[in-house]
C-alpha positions in Angstrom: 15.7 -7.0 -18.0 17.5 -9.2 -15.4 16.6 -6.7 -12.8 12.9 -7.1 -13.6 13.1 -10.8 -12.9 15.1 -10.3 -9.7 12.5 -7.7 -8.5 9.7 -10.1 -9.2 11.4 -12.9 -7.2 11.6 -10.6 -4.2 7.8 -10.5 -3.9 5.3 -13.3 -3.3 4.7 -16.0 -4.5 8.4 -16.8 -4.0 8.9 -13.9 -1.6 12.8 -13.9 -1.6 12.7 -10.5 0.2 16.4 -9.8 0.8 17.0 -10.3 -2.9 15.7 -6.8 -3.3 19.1 -5.5 -2.0 20.7 -6.5 -5.3 17.7 -6.6 -7.6 18.4 -3.2 -9.2 22.2 -3.9 -9.5 22.2 -5.2 -13.1 20.1 -2.2 -14.3 22.3 0.2 -12.4 25.6 -1.2 -13.8 24.1 -1.0 -17.3 23.1 2.6 -16.9 26.3 3.6 -15.2 28.6 2.1 -17.9 26.5 2.7 -21.0 24.5 6.0 -21.1 22.8 5.4 -24.4 19.2 4.1 -24.5 19.0 4.2 -20.7 15.3 5.0 -20.8 14.5 1.9 -23.0 16.4 -0.4 -20.8 14.7 0.9 -17.7 11.3 0.7 -19.4 11.9 -2.9 -20.4 13.0 -3.8 -16.9 9.8 -2.2 -15.5 7.7 -4.1 -18.1 9.1 -7.4 -17.0 8.7 -6.7 -13.3 5.2 -5.2 -13.3 3.7 -7.6 -15.9 4.8 -10.5 -13.7 3.9 -8.9 -10.4 0.4 -7.8 -11.4 -0.5 -10.8 -13.6 -3.1 -11.7 -11.0 -5.2 -8.9 -12.4 -6.1 -11.2 -15.3 -7.3 -13.9 -12.8 -9.8 -11.7 -11.0 -13.2 -13.3 -10.5 -15.1 -11.4 -13.3 -16.8 -12.6 -16.4 -18.1 -11.4 -19.8 -16.9 -8.3 -21.5 -15.6 -7.0 -18.2 -12.6 -9.3 -18.6 -11.7 -7.5 -21.8 -11.7 -4.1 -20.0 -9.7 -5.8 -17.2 -6.9 -7.0 -19.6 -6.8 -3.5 -21.3 -6.5 -1.9 -17.9 -3.7 -4.4 -16.9 -1.7 -3.5 -20.0 -2.0 0.3 -19.5 -1.2 0.0 -15.8 2.0 -1.9 -16.6 3.0 0.7 -19.2 2.3 3.5 -16.7 4.3 2.0 -14.0 7.2 1.0 -16.4 7.5 4.7 -17.4 8.7 5.4 -13.9 11.5 2.8 -14.3 12.4 4.2 -17.6 12.6 7.8 -16.3 14.6 6.5 -13.3 17.2 5.0 -15.6 17.3 8.1 -17.8 17.9 10.4 -14.8 20.4 8.1 -13.2 22.5 7.9 -16.4 23.3 11.6 -15.9 25.3 10.9 -12.8 29.1 10.8 -13.2 30.5 11.0 -9.7 30.0 7.9 -7.6 28.6 9.5 -4.4 26.2 11.5 -6.5 25.2 8.3 -8.3 24.2 6.7 -4.9 22.3 9.8 -3.7 20.5 10.3 -7.1 19.4 6.7 -7.3 17.9 6.8 -3.8 16.3 10.2 -4.2 14.8 9.5 -7.6 13.2 6.1 -6.9 11.9 7.3 -3.6 10.4 10.3 -5.2 8.7 8.2 -7.9 7.2 5.8 -5.4 6.0 8.7 -3.3 4.4 10.4 -6.3 2.5 7.3 -7.6 1.1 6.7 -4.1 -0.6 10.0 -3.7 -4.3 10.9 -3.8 -7.3 8.7 -2.9 -8.5 8.8 -6.5 -5.7 7.3 -8.6 -2.9 6.5 -6.1 -1.4 3.0 -6.7 1.4 2.0 -4.2 1.1 -1.7 -5.0 4.5 -3.3 -5.5 6.4 -0.6 -3.7 10.0 -1.7 -3.2 9.9 -1.7 0.6 7.1 -4.3 0.8 9.4 -7.0 -0.4 11.1 -6.9 3.0 7.8 -7.1 5.0 8.6 -10.6 6.2 12.2 -9.6 7.3 11.6 -7.9 10.7 15.3 -7.2 11.2 15.6 -5.0 8.2 12.3 -2.9 8.4 12.6 -1.3 11.8 13.8 2.0 10.3 10.2 2.4 9.1 9.3 3.5 12.6 11.5 6.6 12.0 10.9 7.6 8.4 8.1 5.3 7.2 8.1 3.1 4.2 9.9 5.8 2.1 13.0 5.8 4.3 13.1 2.0 3.8 12.9 2.5 0.0 15.7 5.2 0.2 17.9 2.7 2.1 17.2 -0.2 -0.3 18.1 2.0 -3.3 21.3 3.3 -1.6 22.4 -0.3 -1.0 21.7 -1.3 -4.5 23.7 1.6 -6.0 26.6 1.0 -3.7 26.7 -2.7 -4.6 26.5 -1.7 -8.3 29.5 0.5 -8.0 31.5 -2.4 -6.6 31.2 -4.2 -9.9 32.5 -1.2 -11.9 36.1 -0.4 -12.5 35.7 2.9 -10.8 37.0 3.5 -7.4 34.1 3.2 -4.9 33.9 4.9 -1.5 34.6 1.8 0.5 32.8 2.9 3.7 29.3 3.5 2.3 28.0 0.0 1.8 29.2 -1.3 5.2 27.8 1.7 6.9 24.4 1.2 5.3 24.2 -2.5 6.1 25.6 -2.3 9.7 23.6 0.7 10.8 20.3 -0.7 9.7 21.0 -4.1 11.1 22.2 -2.7 14.4 19.0 -0.6 14.8 16.9 -3.6 13.9 18.6 -5.7 16.6 18.0 -3.0 19.2 14.3 -2.7 18.3 13.6 -6.5 18.3 15.1 -6.8 21.8 12.2 -4.7 23.2 9.1 -6.4 24.5 6.8 -3.4 25.3 3.4 -4.8 24.4 1.4 -1.8 25.6 -0.8 -0.5 28.4 -3.2 -3.5 28.3 -3.8 -6.7 26.5 -7.1 -8.2 25.2 -8.0 -11.3 23.3 -9.3 -11.2 19.7 -11.2 -13.8 17.6 -10.6 -13.3 13.9 -13.3 -15.0 11.8 -12.1 -16.2 8.4 -15.4 -17.7 7.0 -14.0 -18.6 3.5 -17.4 -17.7 1.9 -17.2 -18.5 -1.8 -17.7 -15.9 -4.5 -20.7 -17.7 -5.8 -22.5 -17.4 -2.5 -21.3 -13.9 -1.6 -22.1 -12.5 -5.1 -25.6 -13.9 -5.0 -28.1 -11.2 -4.1 -31.1 -13.3 -3.5 -32.8 -13.4 -0.1 -32.0 -17.1 0.3 -28.3 -16.5 -0.3 -28.2 -13.6 2.1 -29.9 -15.6 4.8 -27.5 -18.4 4.3 -24.5 -16.0 4.7 -26.1 -14.5 7.8 -26.5 -17.9 9.5 -22.9 -18.9 8.7 -21.6 -15.7 10.3 -23.9 -15.9 13.3 -22.8 -19.5 13.9 -19.1 -18.5 13.7 -19.8 -15.6 16.1 -21.5 -17.9 18.6 -18.7 -20.5 18.4 -16.1 -17.7 18.9 -17.9 -16.5 22.0 -18.5 -19.9 23.5 -15.1 -21.4 23.0 -12.7 -18.5 23.1 -14.2 -16.0 25.4 -12.6 -13.3 23.2 -12.9 -9.6 24.1 -13.5 -8.7 20.4 -14.8 -10.5 17.4 -13.7 -9.4 13.9 -15.6 -10.2 10.7 -14.1 -9.5 7.2 -15.0 -6.8 4.6 -18.6 -6.8 3.4 -19.2 -10.1 5.1 -22.5 -9.2 6.7 -25.2 -9.3 3.9 -27.2 -6.3 5.1 -26.3 -2.9 6.7 -25.6 -3.1 10.4 -28.0 -1.0 12.5 -29.1 0.7 9.3 -31.0 4.0 9.5 -33.3 2.6 6.8 -34.9 -0.4 8.5 -37.7 -0.5 6.0 -35.2 -1.1 3.2 -33.0 -3.5 5.2 -35.2 -5.4 7.7 -32.4 -7.8 8.6 -30.0 -5.2 9.9 -30.5 -6.0 13.6 -29.6 -9.8 14.2 -25.8 -9.2 14.4 -26.3 -6.5 17.0 -28.8 -8.7 18.9 -26.2 -11.5 18.9 -23.5 -9.2 20.2 -25.8 -8.2 23.1 -26.7 -11.8 23.8 -23.1 -12.9 24.3 -22.0 -9.5 25.7 -19.1 -9.3 23.2 -18.3 -6.3 21.0 -17.8 -7.0 17.3 -16.2 -5.3 14.2 -18.1 -6.3 11.1 -17.7 -5.3 7.5 -20.9 -4.5 5.6 -22.3 -2.3 2.8 -24.6 0.5 3.8 -26.9 2.9 2.1 -26.5 6.7 2.7 -28.5 9.6 1.3 -26.7 12.0 -1.0 -29.0 14.8 -2.1 -32.0 13.2 -3.6 -30.2 9.9 -4.4 -28.9 7.0 -2.3 -25.4 5.7 -2.6 -23.8 2.5 -1.2 -20.7 2.7 1.1 -18.2 0.0 1.9 -18.2 0.2 5.7 -17.1 -1.4 9.0 -19.3 -1.1 12.1 -18.2 -1.4 15.7 -21.0 -2.8 17.8 -20.8 -2.6 21.6 -21.5 -5.6 23.8 -24.9 -4.1 24.7 -25.8 -4.1 21.0 -25.5 -0.3 20.4 -23.5 1.1 17.5 -20.2 2.6 18.8 -19.0 3.9 15.5 -18.2 3.2 11.9 -15.7 3.7 9.2 -16.6 4.2 5.5 -13.9 3.3 3.1 -12.0 6.4 1.8 -9.4 4.9 -0.6 -11.7 3.2 -3.1 -10.1 0.9 -5.7 -9.9 2.9 -9.0 -12.2 1.4 -11.7 -13.2 -1.3 -9.3 -15.2 0.5 -6.7 -15.6 3.8 -8.4 -14.5 5.9 -11.4 -11.8 8.3 -10.4 -13.0 11.8 -9.7 -16.7 10.9 -10.1 -17.4 13.0 -7.0 -16.0 16.0 -8.8 -17.6 15.2 -12.2 -20.9 13.4 -11.5 -21.4 12.5 -15.2 -18.6 10.0 -14.9 -20.9 7.8 -12.8 -22.7 7.0 -16.0 -19.7 5.2 -17.4 -20.2 1.4 -16.9 -17.1 -0.7 -16.8 -18.5 -3.2 -14.4 -17.4 -1.2 -11.3 -19.3 -0.6 -8.1 -20.5 2.9 -7.3 -19.4 3.4 -3.7 -19.4 6.8 -2.0 -16.0 7.5 -0.4 -16.1 8.1 3.3 -14.5 10.9 5.4 -11.4 10.7 7.6 -13.1 10.8 10.9 -12.1 9.9 14.5 -11.5 6.1 15.1 -14.4 4.4 16.8 -13.8 3.3 20.4 -15.0 0.6 22.7 -14.1 0.1 26.4 -11.4 2.7 26.2 -9.8 1.2 23.1 -9.8 3.1 19.8 -9.5 1.2 16.6 -7.8 2.5 13.5 -9.7 0.7 10.8 -8.7 0.3 7.1 -10.7 -1.6 4.6 -8.9 -3.7 1.9 -6.8 -1.5 -0.3 -6.5 1.2 2.4 -3.7 -0.9 4.0 -1.4 0.4 1.2 -1.6 4.0 2.3 0.8 4.9 5.1 -0.4 8.5 5.5 -3.9 7.3 6.2 -3.0 5.0 9.1 -0.6 7.6 10.5 -3.6 10.0 10.7 -5.6 7.4 12.6 -2.8 7.0 15.2 -2.6 10.8 15.6 -6.3 10.8 16.3 -5.9 8.3 19.1 -6.0 4.8 17.5 -4.3 2.3 19.9 -4.8 -0.8 17.7 -4.8 -1.0 13.9 -7.4 -3.2 12.1 -7.5 -4.2 8.4 -10.5 -6.1 7.1 -10.6 -7.4 3.5 -12.1 -9.8 1.1 -9.3 -11.2 -1.1 -11.3 -13.9 -2.9 -11.3 -11.7 -6.0 -7.7 -12.6 -6.5 -8.4 -16.3 -6.9 -5.5 -18.6 -6.2 -2.8 -16.2 -7.2 0.0 -14.3 -5.4 -2.3 -11.3 -5.0 -3.5 -12.1 -1.5 0.0 -12.6 -0.1 1.2 -9.4 -1.8 -1.7 -7.5 -0.3 -1.2 -9.0 3.1 2.4 -7.8 3.4 1.5 -4.2 3.1 -0.3 -4.0 6.5 2.8 -5.3 8.3 4.6 -2.0 7.4 1.7 0.0 8.8 2.2 -1.7 12.2 5.9 -1.1 12.2 5.6 2.5 11.1 3.3 3.4 13.9 4.4 0.9 16.6 1.0 -0.6 16.9 -0.4 -4.1 17.1 -2.3 -5.0 13.9 -5.2 -7.3 13.3 -5.9 -8.4 9.7 -9.2 -10.3 8.9 -9.7 -11.6 5.4 -12.6 -13.6 4.1 -10.4 -16.2 2.3 -7.1 -15.3 3.9 -4.5 -14.3 4.7 -5.6 -13.3 8.3 -3.0 -12.6 11.1 -2.0 -10.7 14.1 1.2 -8.7 13.8 3.1 -7.0 16.7 4.5 -3.5 16.6 7.8 -4.8 15.3 6.4 -6.6 12.3 6.5 -10.1 13.7 3.5 -12.3 12.8 2.3 -13.9 16.0 -0.5 -16.0 14.5 -1.7 -16.5 10.9 -4.0 -18.4 8.6 -3.5 -20.0 5.2 -5.5 -18.9 2.2 -8.8 -20.6 1.7 -8.9 -21.9 5.2 -12.2 -21.8 7.2 -11.0 -21.0 10.7 -11.5 -18.8 13.8 -8.0 -17.4 14.6 -7.4 -16.6 18.2 -4.8 -14.3 19.6 -3.8 -11.6 22.0 -3.3 -7.9 21.1 -1.8 -5.0 23.0 -3.0 -1.5 23.2 -0.4 1.2 22.8 -0.7 5.0 23.2 2.9 6.1 22.6 3.8 7.3 19.2 6.8 6.4 17.0 9.0 9.1 15.5 7.3 8.4 12.2 3.8 8.9 13.7 4.4 12.1 15.7 7.2 13.8 13.9 8.5 12.8 10.5 5.6 11.1 8.7 6.3 10.7 5.0 8.8 13.6 4.9 11.5 11.5 3.2 9.1 10.9 0.3 8.1 14.5 0.1 11.7 15.7 0.4 12.8 13.3 -2.3 10.1 14.5 -4.6 11.1 18.2 -4.0 14.8 17.4 -4.6 14.0 15.6 -7.8 11.8 18.5 -9.0 14.6 20.9 -8.3 17.2 18.8 -10.1 15.0 18.5 -13.2 14.3 22.2 -13.1 18.0 23.1 -12.9 18.8 20.7 -15.7 16.2 22.4 -17.9 17.6 25.8 -17.0 21.2 24.8 -17.7 20.3 23.3 -21.1 18.5 26.5 -22.1 21.5 28.6 -20.9 23.9 26.5 -23.0 21.7 26.9 -26.1 21.5 30.7 -25.5 25.3 30.9 -25.2 25.9 28.8 -28.3 23.4 30.8 -30.4 24.9 34.1 -29.2 28.5 33.0 -29.9 27.5 31.9 -33.4 25.9 35.3 -34.1 29.0 37.1 -32.8 31.5 35.1 -34.9 30.9 36.9 -38.2 31.2 40.3 -36.5 34.5 39.3 -35.0 36.0 38.3 -38.3 34.8 41.3 -40.3 37.7 43.7 -39.3 40.2 41.2 -40.5 38.4 40.9 -43.8 38.5 44.7 -44.1 42.2 44.8 -43.3 43.0 42.3 -46.0 41.0 44.4 -48.4 
């Protein structure tokens, strides 16, 4: 259970990131020296870690009976994630040789974090081990080679090597220094570079800090009030900063932007008219309405408006929050949409080409999409020169949730060697460079216009153009092979034991006859 507390301390609010390099050590020593009840010890460790890490779920801004569903979901989610830790401990307890112990720990945990991050329906990569190091640029540069899963693999290899140092067994002395020195050396080489890109442009990030009470109000008066707040922020950004791009957060604009249904949404034009007035392009988050058969469904979208007021492109959120923005697999089984747990009913978007303006293509992710590495890699392969993440983290309240969420996007920038712009309604907003260094940032619940400069890059990192999440996939395949071989060996032993027991009476029968 000590490992559970150490893991929690590695993440915000305390954020003692490098502590992750020894956080698994107590659990690993326990598993290596005492094989019995390994699953239980791992499960309890996971229960401590995930119940503390995800406690902000109980503080989400919801009311009524929805809060009961929320607590039940929180409990089941912690149990589900803790099962991975229990299985990890059980599998690791089978390792006897020390080198195998190190490899098995790295492969198994990397495989589990890869598996639980897959699919846009139920994937949940929150709290992935590597995100604890997001604020330690020196240690995360290998993500540009093998992505977040290579970083997870390295973290677990370091933990297991340290754990073996505390056992009485003889440890391969060269492994731990090699792991630490090689990663640090590569980090130093990367951070010495200052290749900002082909061109630079200025960005104004609007963090309006609109309250949940106002944003959740659907009356015409409340919508007009939100509209005037944002238009004023936009005007100030243009007059005082002369920015080349204005970014507004997720679903901040109260009506669809340049909607194809002007009769339904008569106020869809003012933002585009203002962009034209100040001759400044804008990225704005807003809900829209699209037709699906005979019905209409809302989308969580971001619109790119050119400086002449025309719509350059849009992105509809693909990775919807399970049970928050949709019921998983409701597009496959439409009857699931009738289940009401207080969730929204957004229609997932499609992975289309990033929208472009003035020769700059923007890889846009909305809110939770920042947690999915394969999604942003796909945007870069399709030509994105800058990464954008817009979100509204007010739902978290004053918890560690916004900081935990913000750290994920840093890894997306490092993986793809792209500048990243994060715009949040209530914070944290920032600009991060391709090496994971935060250039400018805001504080939570701060009403501010954040100004900064961003570079456009067209080159691709080894992760982007070659390896992708191969480390995660390879680890998952290796683990599957090991489990399969273990099952086959057990069955083979059972067959041999049963056959030998059947043959035993036959072998003794001639002796009995001889005695007779």
